[in-house]
Rosetta silent file (secondary structure, phi, psi, omega in degrees, C-alpha in Angstrom):
SEQUENCE: MKGEFVVLTDAVLITCIVQRGVADAVVNAALKVGAQGATVFYARGTGVRQRHLGVLGVTVNAEKEVIYIVAPSEQADLIFECAYVAGKLDTPGMGMIYVSPLEKMATYIPPAVVERFLGD
SCORE:     score description
SCORE:     0.000 S_00000001
   1 L     0.000  135.695 -172.950   24.000 -116.736   17.295 S_00000001
   2 L   -74.052  -30.067 -179.116   22.497 -113.533   18.537 S_00000001
   3 L   165.417 -161.641  179.579   23.371 -113.901   22.237 S_00000001
   4 L   -71.397  153.713  170.014   22.454 -115.790   25.373 S_00000001
   5 L  -142.702  161.345 -175.292   19.136 -117.455   25.772 S_00000001
   6 L   -97.137  130.528  176.455   17.322 -119.166   28.564 S_00000001
   7 E  -109.346  125.961  177.633   16.775 -122.924   28.417 S_00000001
   8 E   -98.851  138.895 -173.458   13.988 -124.352   30.577 S_00000001
   9 L  -121.744   -5.114 -176.727   14.386 -127.928   31.727 S_00000001
  10 L  -115.984   63.840 -178.863   11.427 -128.503   34.111 S_00000001
  11 E  -137.450  159.970  177.816    8.573 -128.485   31.596 S_00000001
  12 E  -130.425  163.314  174.243    6.091 -130.879   29.978 S_00000001
  13 E  -110.357  114.785  173.673    4.086 -131.009   26.807 S_00000001
  14 E   -93.609  125.209  179.049    0.371 -131.698   27.367 S_00000001
  15 E  -116.463  125.212 -179.007   -1.244 -133.013   24.211 S_00000001
  16 E  -125.040  127.213 -179.974   -4.997 -133.196   24.027 S_00000001
  17 E  -113.530  119.116 -176.433   -6.859 -134.667   21.018 S_00000001
  18 E  -130.065  169.616  174.881  -10.544 -133.755   20.946 S_00000001
  19 E   -66.003  150.744 -179.766  -13.500 -133.721   18.590 S_00000001
  20 L   -58.384  134.124  179.780  -13.645 -130.744   16.274 S_00000001
  21 L    99.351   -8.996 -178.976  -15.190 -127.758   17.929 S_00000001
  22 L   -98.177  -16.070 -173.613  -14.050 -128.615   21.481 S_00000001
  23 H   -58.160  -40.544 -177.054  -10.582 -127.125   21.480 S_00000001
  24 H   -59.332  -41.649  179.542  -11.667 -123.621   22.489 S_00000001
  25 H   -65.866  -37.941  178.862  -13.228 -124.942   25.719 S_00000001
  26 H   -67.383  -45.306 -178.357  -10.082 -126.914   26.552 S_00000001
  27 H   -64.432  -43.726  179.535   -7.758 -123.993   25.842 S_00000001
  28 H   -59.765  -40.777 -177.827   -9.922 -121.560   27.875 S_00000001
  29 H   -66.023  -40.720 -178.373  -10.000 -123.976   30.845 S_00000001
  30 H   -66.295  -41.411  179.153   -6.172 -124.346   30.681 S_00000001
  31 H   -63.654  -37.247 -177.635   -5.616 -120.567   30.504 S_00000001
  32 H   -63.089  -30.274 -177.046   -7.872 -120.034   33.538 S_00000001
  33 L  -102.906   15.034  170.278   -5.618 -122.243   35.686 S_00000001
  34 L   116.480   -4.731  176.234   -2.304 -120.796   34.577 S_00000001
  35 L   -61.317  144.436 -179.639   -1.302 -122.097   31.149 S_00000001
  36 L   -89.835  -12.382  179.369    0.509 -119.379   29.211 S_00000001
  37 L   167.192  175.281 -178.728   -0.818 -120.364   25.822 S_00000001
  38 L  -153.379  155.979  176.369   -1.655 -123.231   23.517 S_00000001
  39 E  -116.104  128.087 -178.980   -1.255 -124.333   19.908 S_00000001
  40 E  -121.666  133.145  173.960   -4.282 -125.808   18.184 S_00000001
  41 E  -141.583  163.274 -174.657   -4.253 -127.572   14.827 S_00000001
  42 E   -98.322  144.261  178.135   -6.593 -129.752   12.878 S_00000001
  43 E  -144.542  170.657  175.786   -6.079 -133.430   12.218 S_00000001
  44 E  -125.815  135.671 -174.055   -7.878 -136.471   10.970 S_00000001
  45 L  -139.043  158.914  175.431   -7.873 -139.696   12.959 S_00000001
  46 L  -149.960  165.763  177.574   -9.176 -143.226   12.951 S_00000001
  47 L  -179.836 -177.519 -176.692   -8.684 -146.275   15.144 S_00000001
  48 H   -62.551  -41.080 -176.812   -9.977 -149.506   16.595 S_00000001
  49 H   -56.942  -31.140 -177.710  -12.344 -147.612   18.951 S_00000001
  50 H   -62.520  -38.604  176.266  -14.337 -146.295   16.014 S_00000001
  51 H   -65.850  -44.655 -177.911  -15.579 -149.750   15.094 S_00000001
  52 H   -68.290  -40.158  178.716  -16.508 -150.620   18.677 S_00000001
  53 H   -66.911  -33.837  178.199  -18.187 -147.285   19.282 S_00000001
  54 H   -60.687  -38.070  179.283  -20.098 -147.677   16.069 S_00000001
  55 H   -65.651  -30.143 -179.974  -21.608 -150.877   17.392 S_00000001
  56 L   -83.242   -1.329  177.049  -22.746 -148.971   20.517 S_00000001
  57 L    86.734   12.359 -179.914  -24.496 -146.433   18.321 S_00000001
  58 L   -99.885  123.291  175.826  -21.989 -143.616   19.044 S_00000001
  59 L   -85.911  129.926 -178.027  -20.742 -141.715   15.995 S_00000001
  60 L  -112.868  118.283  178.400  -17.133 -140.729   16.141 S_00000001
  61 L   -74.373  134.455 -179.882  -16.099 -137.872   13.836 S_00000001
  62 L   -74.976  -18.109 -179.177  -12.768 -138.376   12.080 S_00000001
  63 E   -80.970  126.482 -178.466  -12.048 -134.636   12.238 S_00000001
  64 E  -125.107  161.590  169.304  -10.009 -133.744   15.311 S_00000001
  65 E  -116.152  133.818  179.336   -8.426 -130.791   17.018 S_00000001
  66 E  -114.790  126.793 -177.665   -5.010 -131.309   18.587 S_00000001
  67 E  -114.105  127.131  175.119   -3.956 -128.966   21.404 S_00000001
  68 E  -107.642  127.262  174.193   -0.362 -128.557   22.496 S_00000001
  69 E  -128.105  118.403  171.556    0.201 -126.870   25.891 S_00000001
  70 E   -92.177  130.880 -175.102    3.729 -126.431   27.262 S_00000001
  71 E  -143.965  153.742  173.262    3.660 -126.012   30.977 S_00000001
  72 E   -64.722  144.974 -177.655    5.991 -126.056   33.992 S_00000001
  73 H   -53.414  -37.302 -177.409    5.988 -129.494   35.610 S_00000001
  74 H   -67.840  -19.119  179.771    4.510 -128.010   38.823 S_00000001
  75 H  -100.675   -8.820 -168.583    1.424 -126.801   36.928 S_00000001
  76 H   -59.324  -47.396 -174.808    0.982 -129.886   34.723 S_00000001
  77 H   -61.166  -42.509 -177.940   -1.416 -131.845   36.937 S_00000001
  78 H   -69.960  -44.333  178.903   -3.885 -129.010   37.384 S_00000001
  79 H   -64.449  -39.085  177.581   -3.848 -128.036   33.677 S_00000001
  80 H   -58.341  -50.131 -178.418   -4.212 -131.706   32.709 S_00000001
  81 H   -62.205  -45.741 -177.437   -7.232 -132.188   34.993 S_00000001
  82 H   -66.017  -38.796  179.561   -8.966 -129.010   33.809 S_00000001
  83 H   -67.111  -40.803  177.429   -8.369 -129.820   30.135 S_00000001
  84 H   -57.515  -46.022 -179.833   -9.719 -133.358   30.721 S_00000001
  85 H   -67.757  -47.844 -177.928  -12.906 -132.048   32.272 S_00000001
  86 H   -63.511  -32.735  178.184  -13.433 -129.243   29.731 S_00000001
  87 L   -81.075   -4.056 -177.951  -12.923 -131.706   26.840 S_00000001
  88 L    52.778   47.938 -175.408  -15.409 -134.133   28.412 S_00000001
  89 L   -78.662   -1.690  172.905  -12.880 -136.838   27.944 S_00000001
  90 L   -84.547    5.453  179.035  -14.719 -139.142   30.349 S_00000001
  91 L  -103.661  132.421 -178.832  -17.243 -139.608   27.505 S_00000001
  92 L   -56.256  135.962  172.817  -16.576 -142.455   25.009 S_00000001
  93 L    82.244    1.457 -177.664  -15.237 -141.209   21.653 S_00000001
  94 L   -82.236  -24.562  177.011  -14.494 -137.642   22.824 S_00000001
  95 E   142.926 -160.607 -178.904  -10.738 -137.901   22.668 S_00000001
  96 E  -152.175  164.833  177.398   -7.609 -138.370   24.827 S_00000001
  97 E  -146.040  143.733  178.064   -4.965 -136.416   26.655 S_00000001
  98 E  -151.543  160.459 -178.108   -1.386 -137.262   27.646 S_00000001
  99 E  -119.619  135.997  176.604    1.707 -135.592   29.064 S_00000001
 100 E  -121.944  132.339  176.284    5.265 -135.914   27.697 S_00000001
 101 E   -68.480  144.152  172.850    8.390 -134.675   29.518 S_00000001
 102 E  -105.659  128.610 -178.770   10.427 -132.111   27.642 S_00000001
 103 L   -64.332  -44.481  174.670   14.181 -132.480   27.881 S_00000001
 104 L  -163.961  155.462  177.761   14.630 -128.794   27.270 S_00000001
 105 E  -146.932  157.948  178.220   12.870 -125.852   25.648 S_00000001
 106 E  -145.655  145.233  174.214   13.650 -122.288   24.868 S_00000001
 107 L  -155.443  171.001  179.394   11.717 -119.154   23.959 S_00000001
 108 L   -69.753  128.021  172.107   12.221 -115.427   24.326 S_00000001
 109 L  -126.549  120.881 -178.047   11.962 -114.350   27.944 S_00000001
 110 L   -53.523  138.995 -179.838   12.342 -110.604   28.598 S_00000001
 111 H   -53.119  -35.296  178.281   15.528 -109.773   30.532 S_00000001
 112 H   -62.718  -35.939  178.185   13.520 -108.134   33.340 S_00000001
 113 H   -69.649  -45.155 -179.758   11.643 -111.430   33.899 S_00000001
 114 H   -61.427  -47.777  178.432   14.891 -113.410   33.972 S_00000001
 115 H   -59.468  -39.794  179.066   16.465 -110.987   36.469 S_00000001
 116 H   -64.752  -43.168  179.366   13.367 -111.109   38.675 S_00000001
 117 H   -64.266  -44.588 -177.792   13.429 -114.938   38.605 S_00000001
 118 H   -72.974  -23.711 -178.700   17.165 -115.173   39.321 S_00000001
 119 H   -76.936  -18.322 -178.528   16.933 -112.483   42.023 S_00000001
 120 L   -75.040    0.000    0.000   14.537 -114.550   44.179 S_00000001
């Protein structure tokens, strides 16, 4: 082990699954309200809703983009809401979003930032 590291315990994982081509709008909205970054990857999905939506004449693309955003718990509601709106998730077949608590997470945090945080 190289040395000490900082473990954060008050964070959540926001997962947003959207139609292909929508992830950029969701990520940009999240960044505007304080998210520090996001991971986007491609996936393929299917489900019961596809059959029902097909009956309604709505085509649901199987190609999806999955967005992971790790955020402090205190920012989660705002990021969640902005991602929901940006992804147009109030429209049938556009996708879904959910939040999962993270027991702990770690990443590199510059010593100056740690000192500033602990100094307050």
